[in-house]
N, C-alpha and C positions, 0 to 999 in steps of 0.2 A: 912688172909690178914689184915694188920694193917688198922685202921680207916682212918689215914691220906692218905695212898695210895689210898684207895677206894674213898675218897673225891676228890683227885687229878684226878683220872680217870673219875669220874662223871662230874667234872667241865670241863674237856677236851672234853667229849662227848657232853655236852650241848653247849659249845662254838662252836665246829665244826658243830654241827647240826644247830645252829642259823645262822652261817656264810653261809652255803650252802643253807639254807632255804631262807635267804634274797637275795642271788644271784639268786636263782630260781624265786623268786617272781618278781625280776627286769626284768626277761625275760618272764614274764607272764606265768609262770609254777606253779604247785601246790607246794607252799612253805612248807606245812606240810609234804607231802610225801618226798620231797627232803631233808627236815630237818632230817627226820628219816634216810634216806639213807646216808646223810652226817655225821650223828652221828656215824653210824656203819662203814662206809667206807669213810673216809675223802678224801684221795688222789684219789681213783678211781672215787668217786662222783664228785669231783672238775674237774677232767679231762673230764669226760663225759659231765658235764654241760657247760664246757668251749666251747665245739664244737657244742652244740645244738644251733639252731638259735633262734632269738627272735620270739615271737608269737604276732599276731595282737590282741589287747585287745577286738576288736569287733567280728571278725569272726574266730579267732584262727588259721589263716593261717600262715605258716612260712614266715618270712621276712628276706631279706638280711640285712647286716649291713648298707648299703647305704640307703635302704628303711626305716630302723629304725631311722637313723640319720635325714633323710628328713621328717619323720613322714608321710609317704605315704604307703598305702596298695594297691596292684594291684587289689584286688577284691572289697574293700569297700571304697576306696578313702583316704581322709585326716584323719589322726588319731587325730587331734587336735579339730575336730568339736564336 
């Protein structure tokens, strides 16, 4: 394999891993683990992450999109406190 092709694939792997990792961290998921998954499997990782719910940063309970927008958790209350 030519060095230019290898660098191109390595750069693509890093960018896709960073993208998936940042999106996972936004949903309060493990960004490093999801970054590795996203680097290896960009499209499947993105699709799975897209359908996973947000997690409460305090109690890690799943939140609906409305609860996330309103910053309320049914078990621990207001997320802005």
